[in-house]
Backbone as a chain_set.jsonl record, in Angstrom:
{"seq": "XXXXXXXXXXXXXXXXXXXXXXXXXXXXXXXXXXXXXXXXXXXXXXXXXXXXXXXXXXXXXXXXXXXXXXXXXXXXXXXXXXXXXXXXXXXXXXXXXXXXXXXXXXXXXXXXXXXXXXXXXXXXXXXXXXXXXXXXXXXXXXXXXXXXXXXXXXXXXXXXXXXXXXXXXXXXXXXXXXXXXXXXXXXXXXXXXXXXXXXXXXXXXXXXX", "coords": {"N": [[-16.75, 7.323, 5.674], [-19.034, 4.383, 5.931], [-19.559, 2.04, 8.393], [-19.961, -0.366, 7.277], [-19.225, -0.473, 4.587], [-16.303, -0.659, 5.306], [-16.56, -2.533, 7.133], [-16.771, -4.639, 5.26], [-14.686, -4.738, 3.266], [-12.306, -4.892, 4.783], [-13.381, -7.244, 5.323], [-12.961, -8.744, 2.475], [-10.197, -8.723, 2.185], [-9.794, -10.645, 4.282], [-10.872, -12.925, 3.291], [-9.6, -13.13, 0.793], [-6.806, -13.641, 1.029], [-7.139, -16.415, 3.012], [-8.358, -17.649, 0.558], [-6.2, -17.746, -0.928], [-3.789, -18.545, 0.728], [-5.266, -20.955, 1.348], [-4.983, -22.887, -0.854], [-2.308, -22.637, -1.073], [0.945, -24.196, -0.809], [2.581, -23.885, 2.293], [5.588, -21.211, 2.025], [8.173, -20.559, 2.684], [11.041, -16.986, 1.995], [14.203, -16.419, 1.685], [15.69, -13.407, 2.302], [18.438, -12.392, 2.39], [19.586, -14.705, 0.626], [21.465, -16.336, 1.545], [20.688, -17.959, 4.111], [21.779, -16.556, 5.764], [22.368, -13.695, 8.427], [21.704, -10.203, 7.007], [22.102, -6.865, 5.567], [20.286, -4.553, 5.288], [18.863, -1.565, 3.241], [16.415, 1.087, 4.047], [13.576, 3.233, 3.694], [11.612, 5.131, 5.817], [8.414, 6.288, 6.262], [8.926, 9.147, 6.175], [11.037, 10.03, 5.244], [13.262, 9.237, 5.504], [16.607, 7.445, 5.381], [16.868, 4.688, 6.501], [18.843, 1.599, 8.856], [17.842, -1.591, 7.794], [17.849, -5.205, 10.033], [17.739, -7.919, 8.298], [16.52, -10.664, 9.441], [14.423, -13.072, 9.613], [12.664, -15.224, 7.583], [11.492, -14.54, 4.276], [7.837, -14.339, 4.192], [4.71, -16.122, 2.615], [1.903, -14.679, 2.634], [3.724, -12.486, 3.247], [4.546, -12.087, 0.921], [2.4, -12.338, -0.725], [0.949, -9.9, -0.045], [2.461, -8.369, -1.067], [2.934, -7.945, -3.19], [-0.24, -7.092, -3.798], [-0.348, -4.451, -2.593], [1.721, -3.135, -3.919], [0.694, -2.294, -6.305], [-1.674, -0.99, -5.216], [-0.072, 1.074, -4.263], [0.961, 2.362, -6.357], [-1.207, 3.35, -7.828], [-1.431, 5.116, -5.911], [0.478, 7.246, -6.048], [0.597, 8.062, -9.292], [-2.114, 9.522, -8.711], [-1.346, 11.73, -6.725], [0.194, 12.617, -8.072], [-1.135, 14.028, -10.568], [-1.927, 15.988, -9.305], [0.151, 17.748, -8.526], [-0.284, 19.552, -11.532], [-2.997, 20.381, -11.472], [-3.779, 21.991, -9.715], [-3.626, 24.33, -7.084], [-3.911, 24.339, -4.748], [-2.136, 24.618, -1.546], [-1.549, 23.249, 0.277], [-3.086, 21.091, -0.688], [-0.817, 20.109, -2.355], [1.616, 19.739, -0.827], [0.755, 17.505, 1.062], [0.378, 15.773, -1.376], [2.69, 15.492, -2.144], [3.847, 14.626, 0.43], [2.65, 11.982, -0.224], [3.542, 10.759, -2.158], [7.145, 10.655, -1.743], [6.86, 9.183, 0.662], [5.67, 6.664, -0.53], [6.914, 5.997, -2.935], [9.482, 4.762, -2.642], [8.951, 2.841, -0.765], [7.765, 0.923, -2.178], [9.973, 0.281, -4.339], [10.932, -1.099, -2.347], [8.941, -3.235, -1.75], [9.47, -4.566, -4.152], [11.548, -5.564, -3.897], [11.157, -7.78, -2.352], [9.957, -8.775, -4.188], [11.089, -9.643, -6.151], [13.571, -11.973, -5.492], [11.38, -13.431, -4.559], [10.689, -14.617, -7.07], [9.057, -17.384, -7.831], [6.653, -18.8, -9.754], [4.752, -19.491, -8.847], [4.188, -17.669, -7.056], [3.647, -15.678, -8.379], [1.483, -16.14, -10.457], [-0.328, -16.017, -7.706], [-0.385, -13.708, -7.455], [-1.753, -12.5, -9.942], [-4.004, -13.979, -9.296], [-4.939, -12.122, -7.028], [-6.258, -9.48, -8.513], [-8.32, -9.822, -9.203], [-9.539, -8.609, -6.065], [-9.147, -6.259, -5.974], [-10.864, -3.723, -6.065], [-12.071, -3.731, -4.196], [-10.1, -2.875, -2.156], [-10.265, 0.112, -1.616], [-9.242, 1.478, -4.107], [-9.049, 3.381, -6.921], [-11.498, 3.136, -9.947], [-11.471, 3.04, -12.958], [-13.396, 4.911, -14.385], [-13.771, 6.696, -11.92], [-10.587, 7.549, -12.141], [-10.497, 9.257, -14.327], [-12.869, 10.554, -14.168], [-11.207, 12.003, -11.574], [-8.901, 13.154, -13.227], [-9.605, 14.829, -15.151], [-10.624, 17.042, -13.581], [-9.874, 19.928, -11.665], [-8.956, 22.922, -10.192], [-10.464, 23.5, -6.713], [-12.985, 21.681, -7.107], [-11.092, 19.066, -7.839], [-9.54, 19.559, -5.621], [-11.712, 17.936, -3.768], [-12.37, 15.78, -5.116], [-9.74, 14.586, -4.981], [-9.333, 14.094, -2.104], [-10.825, 13.021, -1.097], [-11.177, 10.403, -2.84], [-8.467, 9.701, -2.164], [-9.046, 9.113, 0.933], [-10.211, 6.903, 0.829], [-8.523, 5.465, -0.356], [-6.233, 5.177, 1.117], [-7.808, 4.241, 3.709], [-7.994, 2.297, 2.83], [-4.958, 0.855, 2.155], [-4.264, 0.794, 5.143], [-6.108, -1.55, 5.711], [-5.105, -3.873, 5.08], [-2.963, -4.121, 5.629], [-3.036, -4.902, 7.973], [-2.871, -7.393, 7.235], [0.439, -7.942, 7.669], [1.441, -7.427, 9.938], [1.764, -9.104, 12.023], [3.684, -10.256, 11.056], [7.129, -12.128, 10.941], [9.107, -11.431, 9.946], [10.966, -8.731, 10.65], [11.665, -6.425, 9.145], [8.963, -6.893, 7.226], [7.303, -6.562, 8.829], [7.209, -3.866, 9.999], [7.41, -2.062, 7.867], [4.228, -2.432, 7.696], [2.978, -1.387, 10.601], [3.952, 0.945, 10.079], [3.06, 2.061, 7.315], [0.215, 2.005, 8.376], [0.324, 3.687, 11.009], [1.373, 5.923, 9.457], [-0.622, 6.984, 7.815], [-3.309, 6.416, 8.99], [-2.208, 9.394, 10.291], [-2.428, 11.189, 8.006], [-5.069, 10.618, 6.927], [-6.727, 12.241, 8.893], [-5.588, 14.784, 8.689], [-6.301, 14.92, 5.914], [-9.26, 14.738, 6.188], [-9.563, 17.345, 7.693], [-8.667, 18.726, 6.067], [-10.86, 18.981, 4.349], [-12.643, 19.556, 6.1], [-14.241, 18.344, 7.601]], "CA": [[-17.887, 5.62, 5.156], [-20.056, 3.619, 6.822], [-18.797, 1.144, 9.238], [-20.405, -1.722, 6.447], [-18.403, -0.599, 3.8], [-15.142, -0.657, 5.715], [-16.533, -4.56, 7.41], [-17.192, -5.887, 3.41], [-13.344, -4.168, 2.39], [-11.672, -5.761, 5.487], [-13.886, -9.575, 4.839], [-12.255, -8.63, 1.431], [-8.934, -8.963, 2.643], [-9.286, -11.708, 5.315], [-11.288, -14.337, 2.048], [-8.791, -13.248, -0.199], [-6.085, -14.245, 2.368], [-7.307, -17.75, 2.91], [-8.013, -18.79, -0.688], [-4.845, -18.295, -0.955], [-2.98, -19.483, 1.635], [-5.091, -22.981, 0.594], [-4.341, -23.162, -2.566], [-0.27, -23.135, -1.44], [1.478, -25.225, -0.168], [3.307, -22.98, 2.888], [7.2, -21.318, 1.411], [9.412, -19.363, 2.86], [11.532, -16.51, 1.222], [15.309, -15.795, 2.68], [15.908, -12.262, 1.275], [20.02, -12.59, 2.429], [20.18, -15.819, -0.401], [22.407, -17.989, 2.527], [20.027, -18.211, 5.069], [21.693, -15.852, 7.101], [21.807, -12.348, 8.354], [22.28, -9.314, 6.159], [21.577, -5.616, 5.916], [18.818, -4.022, 4.369], [18.961, -0.269, 3.667], [15.309, 0.86, 3.4], [13.082, 4.179, 4.01], [11.084, 4.718, 6.411], [7.711, 7.102, 5.873], [9.506, 10.433, 6.787], [11.714, 9.744, 4.109], [14.725, 9.288, 6.157], [17.128, 6.475, 5.894], [17.257, 3.334, 8.131], [18.854, 0.152, 7.825], [16.758, -2.71, 8.572], [18.484, -5.847, 9.457], [16.294, -8.926, 7.74], [17.089, -11.817, 10.567], [13.435, -13.79, 9.343], [12.82, -15.631, 5.893], [9.685, -13.878, 3.796], [6.47, -15.688, 3.823], [3.843, -16.327, 1.595], [1.82, -13.985, 3.272], [4.713, -11.474, 3.448], [4.944, -11.673, -0.624], [0.781, -11.605, -1.107], [0.941, -7.767, 0.466], [3.093, -7.326, -1.409], [1.759, -8.18, -4.509], [-1.312, -5.695, -3.712], [0.035, -2.758, -2.33], [2.66, -2.624, -5.447], [-0.277, -1.518, -7.208], [-1.99, -0.383, -5.105], [0.763, 2.691, -3.959], [1.535, 2.998, -8.089], [-2.289, 4.397, -8.164], [-2.097, 6.493, -5.305], [1.375, 8.195, -6.748], [-0.145, 8.252, -9.545], [-3.477, 10.295, -8.112], [-0.454, 12.66, -6.418], [1.401, 13.254, -9.608], [-2.171, 14.597, -11.155], [-2.347, 17.184, -8.114], [0.714, 19.017, -9.317], [-0.602, 20.284, -12.122], [-4.678, 20.411, -11.041], [-4.501, 22.142, -8.033], [-2.274, 25.522, -6.775], [-3.54, 24.721, -3.299], [-0.552, 24.334, -0.833], [-1.917, 22.045, 1.661], [-2.971, 19.638, -0.947], [0.2, 19.794, -2.695], [2.237, 19.543, -0.121], [0.169, 16.367, 0.989], [0.285, 14.661, -2.63], [4.311, 15.611, -2.249], [4.635, 14.122, 1.227], [2.364, 10.827, 0.179], [4.961, 10.09, -3.51], [7.984, 10.954, -0.707], [7.178, 7.523, 1.247], [5.401, 5.395, -1.449], [8.066, 5.331, -3.51], [10.483, 3.197, -1.261], [8.231, 1.374, -0.266], [7.214, 0.23, -3.313], [11.254, -0.38, -4.136], [11.397, -2.036, -1.069], [8.61, -4.625, -1.928], [9.781, -5.223, -5.251], [13.021, -6.49, -3.821], [11.113, -8.954, -1.552], [9.124, -10.396, -5.019], [12.215, -10.052, -6.974], [14.257, -12.284, -4.183], [10.545, -14.894, -4.198], [11.586, -15.255, -8.365], [8.244, -18.089, -8.335], [5.999, -18.809, -10.58], [3.3, -19.998, -7.947], [4.074, -16.301, -6.897], [3.309, -14.81, -9.71], [0.172, -16.538, -10.418], [-1.281, -15.856, -7.091], [-0.495, -12.356, -8.011], [-2.505, -12.367, -10.601], [-5.095, -14.137, -8.099], [-5.577, -10.588, -6.465], [-6.5, -8.655, -9.538], [-10.331, -8.939, -8.616], [-10.394, -7.781, -5.105], [-8.467, -5.056, -5.604], [-11.734, -2.67, -6.285], [-12.347, -3.513, -2.511], [-9.355, -1.792, -1.281], [-9.905, 1.53, -1.691], [-8.468, 1.8, -5.561], [-10.601, 4.235, -7.924], [-11.887, 2.242, -10.957], [-11.154, 3.586, -14.201], [-14.033, 6.067, -14.695], [-12.904, 7.786, -10.788], [-9.565, 8.546, -12.214], [-10.709, 9.757, -15.659], [-12.972, 12.18, -13.57], [-10.003, 13.567, -11.174], [-7.721, 13.551, -14.172], [-10.552, 15.775, -16.093], [-11.072, 18.437, -12.705], [-9.086, 21.124, -11.619], [-9.182, 24.008, -8.471], [-11.633, 22.938, -6.335], [-13.078, 20.18, -8.106], [-10.085, 18.294, -8.035], [-9.247, 18.79, -4.329], [-12.522, 17.049, -3.168], [-11.844, 14.591, -5.617], [-8.213, 13.696, -4.704], [-8.832, 14.042, -0.677], [-11.856, 12.013, -0.878], [-10.427, 9.223, -2.979], [-7.209, 9.319, -1.441], [-9.094, 8.51, 2.013], [-10.605, 5.663, 1.127], [-7.819, 4.671, -0.563], [-5.68, 4.946, 2.54], [-8.088, 2.847, 4.57], [-7.64, 0.242, 1.97], [-4.074, 0.711, 2.613], [-4.653, 0.549, 6.783], [-6.936, -3.067, 6.366], [-4.829, -4.651, 4.056], [-1.651, -3.2, 6.1], [-3.235, -6.035, 8.914], [-2.273, -8.816, 6.808], [1.611, -8.4, 7.781], [1.497, -6.514, 11.472], [1.74, -9.949, 12.624], [4.989, -11.225, 10.256], [7.584, -12.706, 11.256], [9.999, -10.417, 9.584], [11.225, -7.472, 11.416], [11.597, -5.359, 7.894], [8.354, -6.728, 6.499], [6.195, -6.243, 9.937], [7.353, -2.706, 10.404], [6.285, -0.981, 7.084], [2.864, -2.988, 7.659], [3.474, -0.306, 11.018], [4.35, 1.946, 9.007], [1.75, 2.047, 6.537], [-0.917, 1.896, 9.021], [0.687, 4.966, 11.318], [1.448, 7.489, 8.82], [-1.999, 6.646, 6.913], [-3.681, 7.184, 10.089], [-2.042, 10.596, 10.353], [-2.775, 11.038, 6.994], [-6.458, 10.534, 6.71], [-6.991, 12.676, 9.909], [-5.608, 15.626, 7.999], [-7.782, 15.355, 4.497], [-10.397, 15.17, 6.716], [-9.599, 17.896, 7.959], [-9.114, 19.935, 4.91], [-12.184, 18.635, 4.183], [-14.105, 19.884, 7.055], [-14.958, 16.547, 7.886]], "C": [[-17.601, 5.129, 6.207], [-18.946, 2.488, 7.094], [-19.189, -0.253, 8.2], [-20.103, -1.823, 5.591], [-16.88, -1.073, 4.44], [-15.395, -2.405, 6.741], [-16.205, -5.578, 5.919], [-15.051, -5.801, 3.05], [-12.834, -5.262, 3.569], [-12.29, -7.314, 5.326], [-13.289, -9.738, 3.372], [-10.763, -9.606, 1.391], [-8.712, -10.566, 3.229], [-9.393, -12.762, 3.947], [-10.331, -13.991, 1.304], [-7.56, -14.566, 0.602], [-6.298, -16.021, 2.786], [-7.629, -18.427, 2.232], [-6.933, -18.613, -0.585], [-3.961, -18.963, -0.611], [-3.979, -21.377, 1.449], [-5.201, -23.547, -0.171], [-3.059, -23.528, -3.063], [0.056, -23.44, -0.502], [2.693, -23.375, 0.725], [4.933, -22.979, 2.216], [7.25, -20.031, 2.251], [10.374, -18.736, 2.051], [12.819, -15.703, 2.067], [15.509, -14.802, 1.112], [17.441, -12.036, 1.284], [20.738, -13.86, 0.978], [20.778, -16.807, 0.534], [22.119, -17.991, 3.666], [20.583, -17.459, 6.335], [21.27, -14.398, 7.317], [22.122, -11.017, 7.21], [21.408, -8.506, 6.699], [20.693, -5.4, 4.628], [18.876, -2.481, 4.223], [17.125, 0.229, 3.26], [14.914, 2.521, 3.966], [11.653, 4.036, 4.924], [9.255, 6.426, 5.873], [7.613, 8.454, 6.204], [10.172, 10.973, 5.829], [13.184, 9.655, 4.041], [15.165, 7.959, 5.922], [17.446, 5.804, 7.04], [17.125, 2.195, 7.856], [17.953, -0.585, 8.917], [17.826, -4.193, 8.368], [17.209, -7.498, 9.114], [17.387, -10.342, 8.402], [15.688, -13.494, 10.069], [13.327, -14.289, 8.236], [11.384, -14.365, 5.384], [8.695, -14.512, 3.52], [5.587, -15.453, 3.039], [2.664, -15.302, 1.597], [2.235, -12.579, 2.857], [4.667, -10.944, 1.956], [3.529, -11.329, -1.272], [1.231, -10.391, -0.716], [1.755, -7.668, -0.313], [2.566, -6.905, -3.098], [0.549, -6.865, -5.155], [-1.231, -4.845, -3.285], [1.174, -2.378, -3.346], [1.21, -1.732, -5.702], [-0.991, -0.511, -7.108], [-0.513, 1.13, -4.187], [0.903, 3.567, -5.336], [0.263, 4.065, -7.68], [-2.199, 5.863, -7.064], [-0.928, 7.584, -5.418], [0.75, 8.867, -7.87], [-1.38, 9.983, -9.851], [-2.235, 12.139, -7.462], [-0.1, 13.286, -7.684], [0.542, 13.816, -10.057], [-2.147, 15.867, -10.606], [-1.38, 18.001, -8.557], [0.52, 19.676, -10.661], [-2.271, 20.486, -12.38], [-4.617, 21.356, -10.143], [-3.706, 23.119, -7.686], [-3.054, 25.672, -5.557], [-2.773, 23.961, -2.841], [-0.77, 23.495, -0.193], [-2.268, 20.868, 1.088], [-2.015, 18.995, -1.584], [0.934, 19.123, -2.542], [1.951, 17.863, 0.618], [0.285, 15.12, -0.088], [2.145, 14.546, -2.479], [4.789, 14.303, -1.143], [4.221, 12.427, 0.894], [3.591, 9.89, -1.135], [6.213, 10.006, -2.677], [8.035, 9.336, 0.038], [6.478, 6.584, 0.486], [6.173, 4.957, -2.016], [8.955, 4.437, -3.598], [9.999, 2.379, -1.053], [7.976, -0.236, -1.675], [8.828, -0.727, -4.149], [11.424, -1.538, -3.139], [10.4, -3.372, -1.528], [8.561, -5.04, -2.84], [10.502, -5.813, -5.19], [12.592, -8.002, -3.419], [10.61, -10.223, -2.853], [10.155, -10.592, -5.936], [13.14, -11.841, -6.325], [13.199, -13.711, -4.348], [10.531, -15.215, -5.596], [10.569, -16.876, -8.977], [6.802, -18.044, -9.304], [4.351, -19.261, -10.043], [3.051, -18.508, -7.433], [2.922, -15.116, -7.901], [1.443, -14.885, -10.052], [-0.733, -16.249, -8.903], [-1.904, -14.514, -6.543], [-1.728, -12.025, -8.823], [-4.158, -12.927, -10.143], [-5.989, -12.26, -7.375], [-6.212, -9.398, -7.184], [-7.683, -8.205, -8.989], [-10.502, -8.64, -7.63], [-9.7, -7.243, -5.002], [-9.453, -3.818, -5.254], [-12.06, -2.841, -4.588], [-11.121, -2.962, -1.61], [-9.522, -0.354, -1.088], [-9.7, 2.198, -3.14], [-9.749, 2.205, -5.923], [-10.233, 3.162, -8.792], [-11.466, 3.646, -11.434], [-11.834, 5.104, -14.715], [-14.005, 7.573, -13.374], [-11.728, 7.883, -11.315], [-9.696, 8.834, -13.689], [-11.845, 11.216, -14.647], [-11.799, 13.136, -12.409], [-8.812, 13.828, -12.352], [-8.068, 14.902, -14.86], [-10.93, 16.951, -14.848], [-9.715, 19.293, -12.54], [-9.567, 22.253, -10.393], [-9.805, 22.869, -7.492], [-11.885, 21.749, -6.114], [-12.28, 19.344, -7.656], [-10.075, 17.731, -6.258], [-10.478, 18.169, -4.017], [-12.605, 16.013, -3.854], [-10.802, 13.316, -5.002], [-8.396, 13.634, -2.853], [-9.586, 12.812, -0.751], [-11.66, 10.56, -1.752], [-9.26, 8.987, -2.51], [-7.403, 8.822, 0.449], [-9.9, 7.344, 1.664], [-9.611, 4.673, 0.643], [-7.134, 4.265, 0.847], [-6.412, 4.2, 3.675], [-7.987, 1.841, 4.139], [-6.436, -0.26, 2.302], [-4.034, 0.259, 4.27], [-5.604, -1.152, 6.581], [-5.759, -3.867, 5.257], [-3.169, -5.268, 5.064], [-1.206, -4.799, 7.154], [-2.378, -7.419, 8.518], [-0.843, -9.271, 7.566], [2.324, -7.197, 9.12], [2.437, -8.467, 12.278], [2.9, -10.943, 11.922], [5.826, -11.107, 11.019], [9.176, -12.102, 11.371], [10.46, -9.32, 9.635], [11.046, -6.153, 10.394], [10.006, -5.237, 7.607], [6.763, -5.687, 7.739], [6.381, -4.766, 10.165], [6.909, -1.791, 9.221], [4.942, -1.416, 7.037], [2.88, -1.444, 9.147], [3.627, 0.61, 10.456], [3.393, 2.768, 8.347], [0.123, 2.478, 7.52], [-0.274, 3.67, 9.962], [0.905, 6.094, 10.792], [0.05, 7.433, 7.691], [-2.402, 7.335, 7.575], [-3.624, 8.488, 9.916], [-2.479, 11.29, 8.731], [-4.214, 11.508, 6.51], [-7.132, 11.875, 7.772], [-7.033, 14.445, 9.078], [-5.682, 16.098, 7.028], [-8.68, 15.543, 5.376], [-10.77, 16.509, 7.04], [-9.425, 18.971, 7.133], [-10.119, 19.966, 4.265], [-13.643, 19.588, 4.461], [-14.738, 19.04, 7.518], [-15.103, 16.948, 9.463]], "O": [[-16.699, 5.174, 7.044], [-17.957, 2.133, 6.454], [-18.549, -1.262, 8.496], [-20.291, -2.924, 5.074], [-16.365, -2.014, 3.835], [-14.486, -3.213, 6.933], [-15.678, -6.665, 5.682], [-14.366, -6.752, 2.675], [-12.951, -6.458, 3.301], [-11.613, -8.337, 5.229], [-13.106, -10.903, 3.021], [-10.426, -10.657, 0.845], [-7.887, -11.406, 2.871], [-8.396, -13.341, 3.516], [-9.947, -15.084, 0.887], [-7.549, -15.796, 0.655], [-5.286, -16.721, 2.766], [-7.563, -19.637, 2.45], [-6.388, -19.533, 0.025], [-3.348, -19.809, -1.261], [-3.499, -22.511, 1.439], [-5.52, -24.734, -0.244], [-2.596, -24.062, -4.071], [-0.363, -23.107, 0.606], [3.212, -22.396, 0.188], [5.543, -24.005, 1.916], [6.617, -18.983, 2.378], [10.858, -19.511, 1.226], [12.669, -14.745, 2.825], [15.514, -15.0, -0.103], [17.886, -11.504, 0.267], [21.881, -13.887, 0.521], [20.62, -18.013, 0.344], [23.03, -18.019, 4.493], [20.175, -17.557, 7.493], [20.307, -13.852, 6.778], [23.13, -11.247, 6.542], [20.526, -8.663, 7.544], [20.536, -5.893, 3.511], [18.959, -1.977, 5.343], [16.611, -0.259, 2.254], [15.786, 3.105, 4.609], [10.822, 3.135, 4.81], [9.496, 7.38, 5.132], [6.542, 8.992, 6.486], [10.052, 12.15, 5.49], [14.006, 9.849, 3.145], [14.32, 7.099, 6.169], [18.01, 6.096, 8.094], [16.268, 1.596, 7.206], [17.562, -0.408, 10.071], [18.424, -4.481, 7.331], [16.179, -7.843, 9.693], [18.47, -10.793, 8.028], [16.019, -14.674, 10.193], [14.116, -13.701, 7.496], [10.645, -13.648, 6.059], [8.669, -15.284, 2.56], [5.629, -14.298, 2.616], [2.344, -14.979, 0.453], [1.523, -11.726, 2.329], [4.724, -9.746, 1.676], [3.349, -10.414, -2.076], [2.15, -9.941, -1.402], [2.006, -6.47, -0.439], [2.079, -5.981, -3.749], [0.444, -6.169, -6.165], [-2.172, -4.08, -3.493], [1.442, -1.184, -3.482], [0.916, -0.637, -5.222], [-1.202, 0.429, -7.874], [-0.943, 2.06, -3.506], [0.947, 4.786, -5.501], [0.452, 5.227, -7.32], [-2.605, 7.017, -7.201], [-1.161, 8.715, -4.991], [0.349, 10.023, -7.733], [-1.42, 10.923, -10.644], [-2.448, 13.301, -7.805], [-0.213, 14.458, -8.046], [1.117, 14.864, -10.348], [-2.328, 16.846, -11.331], [-1.777, 19.063, -9.036], [1.393, 20.517, -10.879], [-2.681, 20.738, -13.513], [-5.73, 21.59, -9.67], [-2.589, 22.775, -8.073], [-3.109, 26.803, -5.074], [-2.522, 22.849, -3.305], [0.19, 22.734, -0.071], [-2.083, 19.784, 1.641], [-1.963, 17.766, -1.636], [1.285, 18.183, -3.255], [2.905, 17.088, 0.685], [0.29, 13.916, 0.17], [2.729, 13.493, -2.734], [5.577, 13.389, -1.388], [4.93, 11.543, 1.373], [4.199, 8.826, -1.01], [6.621, 8.866, -2.9], [8.971, 8.539, -0.022], [6.689, 5.439, 0.885], [6.447, 3.759, -1.95], [9.159, 3.548, -4.425], [10.388, 1.212, -1.086], [8.013, -1.452, -1.858], [8.851, -1.922, -4.443], [11.976, -2.63, -3.268], [10.946, -4.466, -1.669], [7.761, -5.966, -2.972], [10.655, -6.711, -6.018], [13.138, -9.047, -3.773], [10.659, -11.453, -2.879], [10.191, -11.659, -6.55], [13.102, -12.779, -7.121], [13.689, -14.84, -4.319], [10.31, -16.425, -5.654], [10.888, -17.488, -9.997], [6.074, -17.053, -9.349], [3.265, -19.321, -10.619], [1.896, -18.089, -7.363], [2.003, -14.297, -7.933], [0.543, -14.054, -9.932], [-1.953, -16.283, -9.063], [-2.875, -14.168, -5.87], [-2.627, -11.323, -8.362], [-5.214, -12.432, -10.537], [-7.077, -11.685, -7.367], [-6.647, -8.436, -6.552], [-8.092, -7.131, -8.547], [-11.646, -8.201, -7.515], [-9.138, -7.339, -3.911], [-9.125, -2.993, -4.402], [-12.271, -1.834, -3.911], [-11.285, -2.662, -0.427], [-8.783, 0.253, -0.313], [-9.985, 3.385, -3.299], [-10.89, 1.847, -5.631], [-9.238, 2.442, -8.709], [-11.235, 4.728, -10.894], [-11.246, 6.069, -15.205], [-14.124, 8.782, -13.574], [-11.392, 8.911, -10.727], [-8.672, 8.52, -14.295], [-11.584, 12.415, -14.542], [-11.592, 14.349, -12.362], [-7.943, 14.691, -12.225], [-7.285, 15.819, -15.111], [-11.628, 17.867, -15.284], [-8.721, 19.228, -13.263], [-10.66, 22.151, -9.836], [-9.628, 21.653, -7.554], [-11.387, 20.93, -5.341], [-12.835, 18.628, -6.823], [-10.308, 16.653, -5.711], [-9.958, 17.057, -3.919], [-12.98, 15.043, -3.195], [-10.853, 12.115, -4.735], [-7.466, 13.061, -2.285], [-9.094, 11.709, -0.511], [-12.076, 9.558, -1.169], [-8.992, 7.788, -2.439], [-6.495, 8.379, 1.154], [-10.279, 6.777, 2.688], [-9.606, 3.478, 0.939], [-7.423, 3.277, 1.522], [-5.758, 3.588, 4.52], [-7.902, 0.726, 4.653], [-6.344, -1.425, 2.688], [-3.668, -0.905, 4.435], [-5.615, -1.844, 7.599], [-6.399, -4.689, 4.6], [-2.586, -6.351, 5.107], [-0.18, -5.471, 7.258], [-1.614, -8.153, 9.145], [-0.686, -10.407, 8.011], [3.316, -6.468, 9.126], [3.506, -8.624, 12.868], [3.005, -12.142, 12.179], [5.742, -10.227, 11.876], [10.037, -12.174, 12.248], [10.435, -8.702, 8.57], [10.461, -5.116, 10.704], [9.474, -4.127, 7.631], [5.895, -4.829, 7.577], [5.354, -4.343, 10.694], [6.143, -0.855, 9.447], [4.278, -0.748, 6.243], [2.781, -0.339, 8.614], [2.631, 1.265, 10.764], [2.994, 3.88, 8.694], [-0.803, 3.19, 7.132], [-0.534, 4.73, 9.392], [0.731, 7.168, 11.368], [0.135, 8.124, 6.675], [-2.3, 8.555, 7.448], [-4.624, 9.052, 9.473], [-3.1, 12.325, 8.971], [-4.452, 12.528, 5.863], [-8.1, 12.467, 7.295], [-8.038, 15.136, 8.911], [-5.375, 17.265, 6.782], [-9.041, 16.718, 5.437], [-11.899, 16.953, 6.833], [-9.937, 20.064, 7.377], [-10.379, 20.941, 3.56], [-14.667, 20.007, 3.921], [-15.924, 19.141, 7.833], [-15.553, 16.133, 10.268]]}, "num_chains": 1, "name": "protein.A"}
């Protein structure tokens, strides 16, 4: 992937954030609902349970990130589900299973943030993100159709190339929350960056890059 493409995708994230933050007044959402401290169980990217204590509120940028990352993760799971019936490559199958195991609980975690926000402003903000999602490494309809129609080695190549771009987009998006005041949100961002960088390295090796 060229440095120009990476810069454009990063710029899209920053631009979307600036536009949204300029349009909304600052707001925060308390996950505990009573301003106090609450225990929340979450899954890390290795699939094991960890306990996260929410001591800070969920901010506007945190919610914006969740609204963008949920459909992003959902497409990664859709792509990985296709692998189950379109390849017999054990390394690709293992990678697909690993991606699904990591990202499915992360989706549920982010949905919890959105559920407690329950704000029409937040809903509107999520719709505003749709036009920028093609800059975040997501496959378009034609690419998803091509992936679904492929089998064997052809599928493996399309899947790995598509998922590398997908992961690069997720890593760029995660930069939004690495400085979040909420430790749960910040930890998720850190997990996404570290786990998906490792998976990119793995996929590039499978492609012989």
